[in-house]
DRENVO-116907 format. One line per 3 residues: their letters; for each residue y negated, x, z negated of N, C-alpha, C. Coordinates in nm, 2 decimals. Layout:
N
A	Y:X:Z:Y:X:Z:Y:X:Z; ...
//
This chain:
337
MLN	8.04:-1.81:15.19:8.13:-1.92:15.22:8.26:-1.88:15.29; 8.36:-1.96:15.28:8.49:-1.93:15.33:8.50:-1.92:15.48; 8.40:-1.98:15.55:8.40:-1.98:15.69:8.29:-1.90:15.75
DNI	8.25:-1.79:15.69:8.14:-1.71:15.74:8.18:-1.64:15.87; 8.30:-1.62:15.90:8.34:-1.54:16.01:8.39:-1.63:16.13; 8.33:-1.75:16.14:8.37:-1.84:16.25:8.33:-1.78:16.39
KKS	8.43:-1.79:16.48:8.40:-1.75:16.61:8.33:-1.86:16.69; 8.25:-1.82:16.78:8.18:-1.92:16.86:8.26:-1.99:16.96; 8.36:-1.93:17.02:8.45:-2.00:17.11:8.57:-1.91:17.12
GVN	8.67:-1.98:17.19:8.80:-1.90:17.21:8.91:-2.00:17.24; 9.01:-1.95:17.31:9.12:-2.03:17.35:9.24:-1.97:17.27; 9.32:-2.06:17.22:9.44:-2.02:17.14:9.41:-1.92:17.03
DHR	9.31:-1.95:16.96:9.28:-1.87:16.84:9.37:-1.91:16.72; 9.41:-1.81:16.64:9.49:-1.85:16.53:9.40:-1.93:16.43; 9.47:-2.02:16.36:9.40:-2.10:16.26:9.47:-2.10:16.13
PPI	9.41:-2.13:16.02:9.47:-2.13:15.89:9.58:-2.24:15.89; 9.69:-2.22:15.81:9.78:-2.33:15.80:9.73:-2.44:15.70; 9.77:-2.56:15.74:9.73:-2.68:15.65:9.86:-2.71:15.57
VVV	9.85:-2.70:15.44:9.96:-2.71:15.35:9.95:-2.84:15.26; 10.05:-2.92:15.26:10.06:-3.04:15.17:10.15:-3.00:15.06; 10.11:-3.05:14.94:10.19:-3.02:14.82:10.24:-3.16:14.77
LGH	10.38:-3.17:14.77:10.44:-3.29:14.74:10.54:-3.28:14.62; 10.57:-3.39:14.56:10.67:-3.38:14.45:10.66:-3.50:14.36; 10.75:-3.51:14.26:10.75:-3.62:14.17:10.63:-3.61:14.07
VDH	10.59:-3.73:14.01:10.48:-3.73:13.92:10.51:-3.64:13.80; 10.41:-3.56:13.76:10.42:-3.47:13.64:10.51:-3.35:13.66; 10.55:-3.32:13.79:10.63:-3.20:13.81:10.54:-3.08:13.84
GKT	10.41:-3.10:13.84:10.32:-2.98:13.84:10.24:-2.95:13.96; 10.22:-3.05:14.05:10.15:-3.03:14.18:10.01:-2.99:14.15; 9.94:-3.07:14.07:9.79:-3.05:14.04:9.78:-2.92:13.96
SLL	9.87:-2.90:13.87:9.86:-2.77:13.79:9.87:-2.65:13.88; 9.96:-2.66:13.98:9.98:-2.55:14.08:9.85:-2.53:14.15; 9.79:-2.64:14.20:9.67:-2.62:14.28:9.55:-2.57:14.19
DVI	9.55:-2.61:14.06:9.45:-2.56:13.97:9.46:-2.41:13.96; 9.58:-2.36:13.95:9.60:-2.21:13.94:9.56:-2.14:14.07; 9.59:-2.20:14.18:9.56:-2.14:14.31:9.41:-2.13:14.33
RNT	9.34:-2.24:14.31:9.20:-2.24:14.34:9.11:-2.21:14.21; 9.18:-2.19:14.10:9.11:-2.15:13.97:9.01:-2.25:13.93; 9.03:-2.38:13.95:8.95:-2.49:13.90:9.04:-2.59:13.84
SVV	8.98:-2.69:13.77:9.06:-2.79:13.71:9.01:-2.93:13.77; 9.10:-3.01:13.82:9.07:-3.15:13.86:9.13:-3.25:13.77; 9.22:-3.21:13.68:9.30:-3.31:13.60:9.21:-3.39:13.52
EKE	9.11:-3.33:13.46:9.02:-3.41:13.37:8.94:-3.51:13.45; 8.92:-3.49:13.58:8.84:-3.59:13.66:8.92:-3.71:13.71; 9.05:-3.71:13.68:9.13:-3.81:13.73:9.19:-3.90:13.62
SGG	9.21:-4.03:13.65:9.26:-4.12:13.55:9.39:-4.08:13.50; 9.41:-4.06:13.37:9.53:-4.03:13.31:9.59:-3.90:13.35; 9.51:-3.81:13.41:9.57:-3.68:13.46:9.65:-3.69:13.58
ITQ	9.65:-3.81:13.65:9.73:-3.83:13.77:9.63:-3.83:13.89; 9.66:-3.74:13.99:9.57:-3.73:14.10:9.57:-3.86:14.18; 9.46:-3.92:14.21:9.45:-4.05:14.28:9.41:-4.04:14.42
HIG	9.35:-3.94:14.47:9.30:-3.93:14.60:9.34:-3.80:14.67; 9.35:-3.81:14.80:9.37:-3.69:14.87:9.25:-3.60:14.86; 9.27:-3.47:14.82:9.16:-3.37:14.81:9.20:-3.26:14.90
AYQ	9.11:-3.20:14.97:9.14:-3.08:15.06:9.06:-2.96:15.01; 9.13:-2.85:15.00:9.07:-2.73:14.95:9.11:-2.61:15.04; 9.03:-2.51:15.05:9.06:-2.39:15.11:9.06:-2.27:15.01
VKV	9.16:-2.19:15.02:9.16:-2.06:14.94:9.19:-1.94:15.03; 9.16:-1.83:14.98:9.18:-1.71:15.06:9.29:-1.62:14.99; 9.39:-1.59:15.07:9.50:-1.51:15.02:9.52:-1.39:15.11
KDQ	9.49:-1.27:15.05:9.50:-1.15:15.13:9.42:-1.16:15.26; 9.29:-1.21:15.25:9.20:-1.22:15.36:9.25:-1.32:15.46; 9.34:-1.41:15.42:9.38:-1.52:15.51:9.35:-1.65:15.44
LIT	9.30:-1.75:15.52:9.27:-1.88:15.46:9.39:-1.97:15.47; 9.41:-2.05:15.36:9.50:-2.16:15.36:9.43:-2.29:15.32; 9.46:-2.39:15.39:9.40:-2.52:15.35:9.51:-2.60:15.28
FLD	9.47:-2.65:15.16:9.57:-2.73:15.08:9.52:-2.87:15.08; 9.62:-2.96:15.10:9.60:-3.10:15.07:9.67:-3.14:14.94; 9.59:-3.19:14.85:9.64:-3.23:14.72:9.68:-3.38:14.73
TPG	9.81:-3.41:14.72:9.85:-3.55:14.74:9.91:-3.61:14.61; 9.89:-3.74:14.59:9.94:-3.80:14.46:10.09:-3.80:14.46; 10.14:-3.80:14.33:10.28:-3.81:14.31:10.33:-3.95:14.26
HEA	10.23:-4.03:14.22:10.27:-4.16:14.16:10.32:-4.25:14.27; 10.42:-4.34:14.23:10.48:-4.43:14.32:10.39:-4.52:14.40; 10.28:-4.55:14.34:10.18:-4.65:14.40:10.11:-4.59:14.52
FTA	10.13:-4.46:14.55:10.05:-4.40:14.66:10.14:-4.35:14.77; 10.24:-4.42:14.80:10.33:-4.39:14.91:10.26:-4.36:15.04; 10.17:-4.46:15.08:10.10:-4.45:15.21:10.01:-4.32:15.21
IRS	9.95:-4.29:15.10:9.86:-4.17:15.10:9.95:-4.04:15.12; 10.06:-4.04:15.05:10.14:-3.92:15.06:10.19:-3.90:15.21; 10.23:-4.01:15.27:10.28:-4.00:15.41:10.16:-3.96:15.50
RGV	10.05:-4.01:15.48:9.93:-3.96:15.56:9.90:-3.82:15.55; 9.92:-3.77:15.42:9.89:-3.63:15.40:9.99:-3.54:15.47; 10.11:-3.57:15.48:10.21:-3.49:15.55:10.19:-3.49:15.70
KVA	10.14:-3.60:15.75:10.13:-3.61:15.90:10.02:-3.52:15.95; 9.93:-3.46:15.87:9.83:-3.37:15.92:9.86:-3.23:15.88; 9.98:-3.20:15.82:10.01:-3.07:15.76:10.10:-2.99:15.85
DVA	10.09:-2.86:15.83:10.18:-2.77:15.91:10.29:-2.72:15.82; 10.27:-2.71:15.69:10.38:-2.66:15.60:10.37:-2.75:15.47; 10.49:-2.78:15.42:10.49:-2.86:15.29:10.54:-2.77:15.18
ILV	10.48:-2.78:15.06:10.54:-2.72:14.94:10.60:-2.84:14.86; 10.73:-2.84:14.84:10.79:-2.94:14.76:10.81:-2.88:14.61; 10.73:-2.94:14.52:10.73:-2.90:14.38:10.84:-2.98:14.31
VAA	10.93:-2.91:14.25:11.04:-2.97:14.17:11.05:-2.91:14.03; 11.04:-2.99:13.92:11.05:-2.93:13.79:11.19:-2.88:13.76; 11.20:-2.76:13.71:11.33:-2.70:13.69:11.41:-2.77:13.58
DEG	11.34:-2.83:13.49:11.41:-2.90:13.38:11.45:-3.04:13.41; 11.39:-3.10:13.52:11.42:-3.24:13.55:11.49:-3.26:13.68; 11.47:-3.17:13.77:11.55:-3.18:13.90:11.49:-3.28:13.99
VKP	11.57:-3.33:14.09:11.53:-3.42:14.19:11.51:-3.56:14.13; 11.40:-3.62:14.15:11.36:-3.75:14.10:11.33:-3.85:14.22; 11.30:-3.97:14.19:11.28:-4.07:14.30:11.17:-4.03:14.40
QTK	11.05:-3.98:14.34:10.94:-3.94:14.44:10.98:-3.81:14.51; 11.06:-3.73:14.45:11.11:-3.61:14.51:11.19:-3.65:14.64; 11.28:-3.74:14.62:11.36:-3.79:14.74:11.27:-3.85:14.84
EAI	11.17:-3.93:14.80:11.07:-3.99:14.90:11.00:-3.88:14.97; 10.95:-3.78:14.90:10.88:-3.67:14.96:10.97:-3.60:15.07; 11.09:-3.57:15.03:11.19:-3.51:15.12:11.21:-3.59:15.25
KII	11.22:-3.72:15.23:11.23:-3.81:15.35:11.12:-3.80:15.44; 11.00:-3.80:15.39:10.87:-3.78:15.47:10.87:-3.65:15.54; 10.90:-3.54:15.47:10.90:-3.41:15.53:11.01:-3.40:15.64
QEE	11.12:-3.46:15.62:11.22:-3.46:15.73:11.19:-3.54:15.85; 11.12:-3.66:15.82:11.08:-3.74:15.93:10.97:-3.67:16.02; 10.88:-3.60:15.95:10.77:-3.54:16.02:10.81:-3.40:16.08
EIP	10.93:-3.35:16.04:10.99:-3.23:16.08:10.89:-3.11:16.07; 10.84:-3.09:15.95:10.76:-2.98:15.92:10.83:-2.88:15.83; 10.80:-2.75:15.84:10.87:-2.65:15.75:10.83:-2.68:15.60
VVV	10.93:-2.65:15.52:10.91:-2.68:15.37:10.94:-2.55:15.29; 10.86:-2.53:15.19:10.89:-2.43:15.09:10.92:-2.50:14.96; 11.03:-2.47:14.89:11.05:-2.54:14.76:10.99:-2.45:14.65
AIN	10.91:-2.51:14.57:10.86:-2.44:14.45:10.92:-2.50:14.33; 11.01:-2.42:14.27:11.08:-2.47:14.14:10.99:-2.43:14.03; 10.92:-2.54:13.97:10.82:-2.52:13.87:10.88:-2.53:13.73
KMD	10.80:-2.49:13.63:10.83:-2.51:13.49:10.95:-2.42:13.45; 10.96:-2.30:13.51:11.07:-2.21:13.48:11.06:-2.16:13.34; 10.94:-2.18:13.28:10.92:-2.13:13.14:10.98:-2.23:13.04
KEG	11.02:-2.35:13.08:11.07:-2.45:12.98:11.22:-2.44:12.95; 11.25:-2.48:12.83:11.39:-2.49:12.80:11.46:-2.60:12.88; 11.58:-2.57:12.91:11.65:-2.68:12.99:11.64:-2.65:13.14
ANV	11.57:-2.55:13.18:11.56:-2.52:13.33:11.69:-2.49:13.38; 11.73:-2.56:13.48:11.87:-2.54:13.54:11.85:-2.53:13.69; 11.83:-2.41:13.74:11.80:-2.39:13.88:11.92:-2.42:13.97
QKL	12.04:-2.38:13.93:12.16:-2.41:14.01:12.19:-2.56:14.03; 12.17:-2.63:13.92:12.19:-2.78:13.93:12.08:-2.84:14.02; 11.96:-2.79:14.01:11.85:-2.84:14.10:11.89:-2.81:14.25
KQE	11.93:-2.69:14.27:11.97:-2.66:14.42:12.08:-2.74:14.47; 12.17:-2.77:14.38:12.28:-2.86:14.42:12.23:-3.00:14.45; 12.13:-3.05:14.37:12.07:-3.18:14.40:11.99:-3.18:14.53
LTA	11.93:-3.07:14.56:11.85:-3.06:14.68:11.95:-3.06:14.80; 12.06:-2.99:14.79:12.16:-2.99:14.89:12.21:-3.13:14.93; 12.22:-3.21:14.82:12.26:-3.35:14.84:12.16:-3.43:14.92
ENI	12.04:-3.38:14.92:11.93:-3.45:15.00:11.91:-3.37:15.14; 12.00:-3.28:15.17:11.99:-3.21:15.30:11.88:-3.11:15.30; 11.84:-3.06:15.18:11.75:-2.95:15.17:11.84:-2.83:15.12
IVE	11.88:-2.74:15.21:11.97:-2.64:15.18:11.89:-2.51:15.17; 11.89:-2.45:15.05:11.80:-2.33:15.03:11.87:-2.21:15.09; 11.80:-2.10:15.10:11.84:-1.98:15.17:11.96:-1.92:15.10
DWG	11.96:-1.91:14.97:12.07:-1.84:14.90:12.20:-1.93:14.89; 12.19:-2.05:14.94:12.31:-2.14:14.95:12.35:-2.15:15.10; 12.30:-2.06:15.18:12.33:-2.06:15.33:12.24:-2.14:15.42
GQV	12.13:-2.19:15.36:12.04:-2.27:15.44:11.92:-2.19:15.49; 11.82:-2.26:15.54:11.70:-2.19:15.59:11.57:-2.22:15.51; 11.58:-2.30:15.40:11.47:-2.34:15.32:11.44:-2.23:15.21
PVV	11.32:-2.17:15.22:11.29:-2.07:15.11:11.26:-2.13:14.98; 11.29:-2.07:14.87:11.27:-2.11:14.74:11.20:-2.01:14.66; 11.10:-2.05:14.58:11.02:-1.96:14.49:11.02:-2.02:14.35
EIS	11.07:-1.95:14.25:11.07:-2.00:14.12:10.94:-1.96:14.05; 10.87:-2.06:14.00:10.73:-2.04:13.95:10.71:-2.11:13.81; 10.60:-2.07:13.75:10.55:-2.15:13.63:10.40:-2.16:13.65
AKK	10.36:-2.28:13.69:10.22:-2.30:13.71:10.14:-2.29:13.58; 10.20:-2.33:13.47:10.14:-2.33:13.34:10.11:-2.18:13.30; 10.20:-2.09:13.33:10.18:-1.96:13.28:10.14:-1.86:13.40
NQN	10.11:-1.93:13.52:10.06:-1.85:13.63:10.16:-1.74:13.67; 10.29:-1.78:13.68:10.39:-1.68:13.71:10.44:-1.70:13.86; 10.45:-1.60:13.93:10.51:-1.60:14.07:10.43:-1.68:14.17
IDA	10.30:-1.71:14.14:10.22:-1.79:14.23:10.19:-1.71:14.36; 10.16:-1.58:14.34:10.14:-1.50:14.46:10.25:-1.49:14.55; 10.38:-1.49:14.50:10.49:-1.49:14.58:10.51:-1.62:14.66
LLE	10.47:-1.73:14.59:10.47:-1.86:14.67:10.37:-1.86:14.78; 10.25:-1.81:14.76:10.15:-1.81:14.86:10.19:-1.72:14.98; 10.25:-1.60:14.94:10.29:-1.51:15.05:10.40:-1.58:15.13
MVL	10.49:-1.66:15.07:10.60:-1.73:15.14:10.54:-1.83:15.23; 10.43:-1.90:15.19:10.36:-2.00:15.27:10.30:-1.93:15.39; 10.24:-1.82:15.38:10.18:-1.74:15.49:10.29:-1.70:15.58
LVA	10.40:-1.66:15.53:10.51:-1.61:15.62:10.57:-1.73:15.70; 10.59:-1.84:15.64:10.63:-1.96:15.72:10.53:-2.00:15.82; 10.40:-1.99:15.79:10.29:-2.03:15.88:10.29:-1.92:16.00
ELA	10.31:-1.80:15.97:10.31:-1.70:16.07:10.43:-1.72:16.17; 10.54:-1.76:16.12:10.65:-1.79:16.21:10.62:-1.92:16.30; 10.54:-2.01:16.25:10.50:-2.12:16.33:10.39:-2.09:16.44
DLK	10.33:-1.97:16.42:10.23:-1.93:16.52:10.13:-2.03:16.55; 10.05:-2.07:16.45:9.95:-2.18:16.46:9.83:-2.13:16.54; 9.80:-2.20:16.65:9.68:-2.17:16.73:9.61:-2.29:16.77
EDL	9.48:-2.27:16.80:9.41:-2.39:16.85:9.30:-2.34:16.95; 9.26:-2.43:17.04:9.16:-2.40:17.14:9.02:-2.44:17.08; 8.94:-2.34:17.05:8.81:-2.38:16.99:8.71:-2.43:17.09
SSP	8.74:-2.42:17.22:8.64:-2.46:17.32:8.66:-2.61:17.35; 8.76:-2.68:17.30:8.78:-2.82:17.33:8.69:-2.90:17.24; 8.66:-3.03:17.27:8.58:-3.11:17.19:8.65:-3.13:17.05
AQG	8.57:-3.14:16.95:8.62:-3.15:16.81:8.70:-3.27:16.79; 8.81:-3.26:16.71:8.90:-3.37:16.69:8.96:-3.35:16.55; 8.99:-3.45:16.48:9.06:-3.43:16.35:9.09:-3.57:16.29
VII	9.11:-3.57:16.16:9.15:-3.70:16.09:9.07:-3.72:15.97; 9.05:-3.85:15.94:8.97:-3.89:15.82:9.07:-3.89:15.70; 9.04:-3.81:15.60:9.13:-3.81:15.49:9.08:-3.88:15.36
ESN	8.95:-3.91:15.37:8.89:-4.00:15.26:8.76:-4.05:15.30; 8.72:-4.17:15.25:8.59:-4.22:15.29:8.54:-4.31:15.17; 8.41:-4.32:15.16:8.35:-4.41:15.06:8.20:-4.43:15.09
MDK	8.14:-4.53:15.02:8.00:-4.56:15.04:7.93:-4.50:14.91; 7.83:-4.41:14.94:7.76:-4.36:14.83:7.62:-4.42:14.83; 7.57:-4.47:14.72:7.45:-4.54:14.71:7.33:-4.46:14.75
RRG	7.34:-4.33:14.73:7.23:-4.24:14.76:7.24:-4.18:14.90; 7.36:-4.15:14.94:7.38:-4.07:15.07:7.43:-4.16:15.18; 7.47:-4.28:15.15:7.52:-4.37:15.26:7.67:-4.35:15.27
NIA	7.72:-4.38:15.39:7.86:-4.37:15.42:7.91:-4.23:15.43; 8.01:-4.19:15.36:8.06:-4.05:15.36:8.20:-4.05:15.40; 8.25:-3.95:15.47:8.39:-3.93:15.50:8.43:-3.78:15.49
TVL	8.54:-3.76:15.42:8.60:-3.63:15.42:8.69:-3.62:15.54; 8.67:-3.52:15.62:8.75:-3.50:15.74:8.82:-3.37:15.74; 8.93:-3.36:15.82:9.00:-3.24:15.84:9.00:-3.21:15.99
VHK	8.94:-3.10:16.03:8.92:-3.07:16.17:9.06:-3.01:16.23; 9.10:-3.07:16.34:9.22:-3.01:16.41:9.19:-2.93:16.53; 9.10:-2.97:16.61:9.06:-2.90:16.73:8.91:-2.88:16.74
GIL	8.88:-2.78:16.82:8.74:-2.76:16.85:8.65:-2.71:16.73; 8.52:-2.72:16.75:8.42:-2.68:16.65:8.33:-2.80:16.63; 8.33:-2.85:16.51:8.25:-2.97:16.47:8.12:-2.92:16.42
KVG	8.00:-2.98:16.47:7.87:-2.93:16.44:7.78:-3.04:16.39; 7.68:-3.00:16.30:7.58:-3.09:16.26:7.51:-3.14:16.39; 7.49:-3.27:16.40:7.42:-3.33:16.51:7.52:-3.39:16.62
DWI	7.65:-3.36:16.60:7.75:-3.41:16.69:7.76:-3.56:16.67; 7.79:-3.63:16.79:7.83:-3.77:16.78:7.98:-3.78:16.76; 8.02:-3.86:16.67:8.17:-3.87:16.64:8.21:-4.02:16.64
VAG	8.34:-4.04:16.67:8.39:-4.18:16.67:8.53:-4.17:16.60; 8.55:-4.27:16.51:8.67:-4.29:16.44:8.71:-4.44:16.44; 8.80:-4.47:16.53:8.84:-4.61:16.55:8.72:-4.68:16.61
NVV	8.66:-4.78:16.55:8.55:-4.85:16.60:8.42:-4.81:16.52; 8.43:-4.70:16.44:8.31:-4.66:16.36:8.25:-4.54:16.43; 8.12:-4.54:16.44:8.04:-4.44:16.51:7.95:-4.36:16.41
GRI	7.93:-4.24:16.43:7.84:-4.16:16.34:7.78:-4.05:16.42; 7.67:-4.00:16.37:7.60:-3.88:16.42:7.58:-3.79:16.29; 7.65:-3.68:16.29:7.65:-3.59:16.17:7.51:-3.55:16.13
KSM	7.48:-3.60:16.01:7.35:-3.56:15.95:7.37:-3.43:15.86; 7.48:-3.43:15.79:7.50:-3.31:15.71:7.65:-3.29:15.69; 7.69:-3.17:15.67:7.83:-3.13:15.64:7.84:-3.04:15.51
EDF	7.93:-3.07:15.43:7.96:-2.98:15.31:8.10:-2.94:15.31; 8.12:-2.82:15.26:8.26:-2.77:15.24:8.31:-2.83:15.10; 8.43:-2.80:15.07:8.49:-2.86:14.95:8.43:-2.81:14.82
LGG	8.34:-2.70:14.83:8.27:-2.65:14.71:8.13:-2.72:14.70; 8.10:-2.81:14.80:7.97:-2.87:14.80:7.86:-2.79:14.87; 7.90:-2.68:14.93:7.80:-2.60:15.01:7.77:-2.65:15.14
SVA	7.65:-2.65:15.19:7.62:-2.69:15.32:7.67:-2.60:15.43; 7.73:-2.66:15.54:7.77:-2.58:15.65:7.72:-2.64:15.78; 7.70:-2.56:15.88:7.65:-2.61:16.00:7.76:-2.64:16.10
QAV	7.88:-2.59:16.08:7.99:-2.62:16.17:8.12:-2.60:16.10; 8.22:-2.66:16.15:8.36:-2.65:16.09:8.46:-2.63:16.20; 8.56:-2.55:16.17:8.66:-2.51:16.27:8.80:-2.57:16.23
PSQ	8.90:-2.56:16.32:9.03:-2.62:16.29:9.08:-2.57:16.16; 9.14:-2.67:16.09:9.20:-2.65:15.95:9.10:-2.65:15.84; 8.97:-2.68:15.88:8.87:-2.68:15.77:8.84:-2.82:15.73
PVQ	8.84:-2.85:15.60:8.80:-2.98:15.55:8.65:-2.98:15.52; 8.58:-3.08:15.56:8.43:-3.10:15.53:8.40:-3.25:15.50; 8.30:-3.26:15.43:8.25:-3.40:15.40:8.13:-3.42:15.49
ITG	8.13:-3.54:15.55:8.03:-3.57:15.66:7.95:-3.69:15.62; 7.82:-3.69:15.64:7.73:-3.81:15.63:7.68:-3.84:15.77; 7.64:-3.97:15.79:7.58:-4.01:15.91:7.66:-4.12:15.98
WNS	7.76:-4.18:15.92:7.84:-4.29:15.97:7.76:-4.42:15.96; 7.79:-4.51:16.06:7.73:-4.64:16.05:7.80:-4.73:15.95; 7.93:-4.70:15.92:8.01:-4.76:15.81:8.12:-4.66:15.77
APA	8.18:-4.69:15.67:8.29:-4.60:15.62:8.41:-4.61:15.71; 8.45:-4.50:15.78:8.57:-4.51:15.86:8.70:-4.52:15.78; 8.80:-4.58:15.84:8.93:-4.60:15.78:9.00:-4.47:15.75
IGK	9.05:-4.45:15.64:9.13:-4.32:15.61:9.26:-4.32:15.70; 9.29:-4.20:15.74:9.40:-4.19:15.83:9.37:-4.20:15.98; 9.25:-4.24:16.01:9.21:-4.26:16.15:9.17:-4.12:16.21
EFN	9.20:-4.10:16.33:9.16:-3.99:16.41:9.02:-4.00:16.45; 8.94:-3.89:16.44:8.81:-3.89:16.49:8.80:-3.79:16.61; 8.70:-3.82:16.70:8.67:-3.74:16.81:8.52:-3.72:16.83
SVS	8.48:-3.60:16.87:8.34:-3.58:16.90:8.31:-3.61:17.05; 8.20:-3.66:17.07:8.16:-3.70:17.21:8.02:-3.65:17.24; 7.98:-3.66:17.36:7.85:-3.59:17.40:7.73:-3.67:17.38
SKS	7.74:-3.80:17.36:7.62:-3.89:17.35:7.65:-4.01:17.27; 7.54:-4.08:17.23:7.55:-4.21:17.16:7.62:-4.31:17.24; 7.58:-4.32:17.37:7.63:-4.42:17.46:7.78:-4.40:17.48
EAE	7.83:-4.28:17.49:7.97:-4.25:17.50:8.05:-4.29:17.37; 7.98:-4.26:17.25:8.04:-4.29:17.13:8.05:-4.44:17.11; 7.95:-4.52:17.15:7.95:-4.66:17.14:8.06:-4.72:17.23
AKA	8.07:-4.66:17.35:8.17:-4.71:17.45:8.31:-4.69:17.40; 8.33:-4.57:17.34:8.46:-4.54:17.29:8.50:-4.63:17.17; 8.40:-4.65:17.09:8.43:-4.74:16.97:8.45:-4.88:17.02
GSS	8.38:-4.92:17.12:8.40:-5.06:17.17:8.53:-5.08:17.23; 8.59:-4.98:17.29:8.72:-4.99:17.35:8.83:-4.97:17.26; 8.80:-4.94:17.13:8.91:-4.92:17.03:9.00:-5.04:17.02
AEV	9.13:-5.02:17.01:9.22:-5.12:16.99:9.22:-5.19:16.86; 9.15:-5.12:16.76:9.14:-5.17:16.63:9.03:-5.27:16.63; 9.06:-5.40:16.60:8.97:-5.51:16.60:8.89:-5.51:16.47
IPL	8.96:-5.50:16.36:8.90:-5.51:16.23:8.97:-5.40:16.14; 8.90:-5.34:16.04:8.96:-5.25:15.95:9.06:-5.32:15.86; 9.15:-5.24:15.80:9.26:-5.29:15.72:9.20:-5.38:15.61
FEF	9.10:-5.34:15.54:9.06:-5.42:15.43:8.99:-5.55:15.47; 8.93:-5.55:15.59:8.87:-5.67:15.65:8.98:-5.77:15.67; 9.09:-5.72:15.72:9.21:-5.81:15.74:9.25:-5.88:15.62
FKG	9.26:-5.81:15.51:9.31:-5.87:15.38:9.21:-5.97:15.33; 9.08:-5.97:15.37:8.99:-6.06:15.31:9.03:-6.21:15.35; 9.09:-6.23:15.46:9.11:-6.36:15.50:9.26:-6.41:15.48
TVE	9.34:-6.33:15.42:9.48:-6.37:15.41:9.51:-6.49:15.32; 9.42:-6.51:15.22:9.45:-6.63:15.14:9.42:-6.76:15.20; 9.34:-6.76:15.32:9.31:-6.88:15.38:9.42:-6.95:15.44
THD	9.54:-6.88:15.46:9.65:-6.94:15.52:9.74:-7.02:15.42; 9.70:-7.02:15.30:9.78:-7.09:15.19:9.74:-7.24:15.18; 9.81:-7.31:15.11:9.79:-7.45:15.08:9.65:-7.47:15.02
ENK	9.57:-7.56:15.09:9.44:-7.58:15.04:9.43:-7.65:14.91; 9.54:-7.72:14.87:9.54:-7.79:14.75:9.57:-7.70:14.63; 9.61:-7.58:14.66:9.64:-7.48:14.55:9.51:-7.43:14.49
KFL	9.50:-7.41:14.36:9.39:-7.35:14.30:9.40:-7.20:14.30; 9.29:-7.13:14.32:9.28:-6.99:14.32:9.17:-6.94:14.23; 9.19:-6.82:14.17:9.09:-6.76:14.10:9.02:-6.66:14.19
NII	8.89:-6.67:14.20:8.82:-6.57:14.29:8.79:-6.45:14.21; 8.83:-6.33:14.27:8.81:-6.20:14.21:8.75:-6.11:14.32; 8.68:-6.00:14.27:8.63:-5.90:14.36:8.69:-5.77:14.32
LKS	8.75:-5.70:14.42:8.81:-5.57:14.40:8.72:-5.46:14.45; 8.70:-5.36:14.36:8.61:-5.25:14.39:8.69:-5.12:14.36; 8.65:-5.01:14.43:8.71:-4.88:14.39:8.61:-4.77:14.43
DVS	8.63:-4.65:14.38:8.53:-4.55:14.42:8.55:-4.49:14.56; 8.68:-4.49:14.60:8.71:-4.45:14.74:8.81:-4.54:14.80; 8.83:-4.53:14.93:8.91:-4.63:15.01:9.06:-4.62:14.97
SSL	9.11:-4.49:14.94:9.25:-4.47:14.92:9.30:-4.55:14.80; 9.22:-4.55:14.69:9.25:-4.62:14.57:9.27:-4.77:14.60; 9.18:-4.83:14.67:9.19:-4.97:14.71:9.31:-5.00:14.79
EAK	9.33:-4.91:14.89:9.45:-4.93:14.98:9.57:-4.93:14.90; 9.59:-4.84:14.81:9.71:-4.83:14.73:9.73:-4.96:14.64; 9.62:-5.01:14.58:9.63:-5.13:14.50:9.67:-5.24:14.59
ISR	9.61:-5.26:14.70:9.65:-5.38:14.79:9.79:-5.36:14.84; 9.83:-5.25:14.88:9.97:-5.23:14.93:10.07:-5.26:14.82; 10.04:-5.23:14.70:10.13:-5.24:14.59:10.13:-5.39:14.54
EGE	10.01:-5.45:14.53:10.00:-5.58:14.47:9.96:-5.69:14.56; 9.95:-5.66:14.69:9.90:-5.76:14.79:9.96:-5.89:14.79; 10.10:-5.89:14.79:10.17:-6.02:14.80:10.14:-6.10:14.67
YLD	10.14:-6.04:14.56:10.11:-6.12:14.44:9.96:-6.17:14.44; 9.87:-6.09:14.49:9.73:-6.13:14.50:9.72:-6.25:14.59; 9.78:-6.25:14.70:9.77:-6.35:14.80:9.82:-6.49:14.74
KHF	9.92:-6.48:14.66:9.98:-6.61:14.60:9.89:-6.67:14.49; 9.81:-6.59:14.42:9.75:-6.64:14.30:9.59:-6.62:14.30; 9.54:-6.55:14.40:9.40:-6.52:14.39:9.33:-6.53:14.53
RYY	9.20:-6.56:14.53:9.12:-6.53:14.64:9.05:-6.40:14.61; 9.07:-6.30:14.69:9.01:-6.17:14.65:8.92:-6.11:14.76; 8.81:-6.04:14.72:8.71:-6.00:14.82:8.69:-5.85:14.80
I	8.67:-5.78:14.91:8.65:-5.64:14.90:8.50:-5.60:14.90
//
């Protein structure tokens, strides 16, 4: 396993960087991650477009890097933003033959707002029409000034399709992370963020979490908003069972009393009573999707509605659909989650 050498305790221990990969749709984000982790996820996603945040760890020169795979489609703005907020470094993927596009600009805006270091990966260098200088000029217009133009943003020219210069990109990520001097106190209570959740008919409520602080262990009581859980099992991104997880490590957890909201912070506590008290004091009264259930009730009672039921495999897909089509749905349908 990737976390075989976990320390039992420590203050200010170095931790792996959490890297988010952003960019316009079809500019090669998923292809890049496929090359990095030597697996394929494209076939598992609708139309080859990544629909959910996935978290993966890879080892580069005996150093771990955690990657967050984020969607590039315009319908998933909220998911992209959430991904960046938990990241230490961003890789901005831009196709050499297409340059800066609308989602590229959106990704740049999020990166700048969150003030995290960025490495530009100019992808598809193998394609005809690649124009690096034009692309760099377009980046400059968005206040992304690369190093060879007098700025501080490193650039690596790659081809994910042909597996060219990927090692150089990873080495640059590690260099940027080294300059950031990422450390964490392993002796503090575990804390992190929910990056995905769903209800599994066989295993119950499941959440994928990314640990930020402390050491998370099987048997721990955890709280995310007003949702409580006691960890029954943990799996790494490969599906292997793990007994504990450390900062920057993504794990899938079972044992929740309901599916926690994605984007929520979670904390470990010492007992069930403390967990229930913390959940009871949460400012969150109802989850996001519960709120949407009642929105149609405010409309004219004389208006006719078509009753529909919305379902999805995971919470982020449903969130994206509601955020994109919610106003239209409210005007024409009664919809239930």
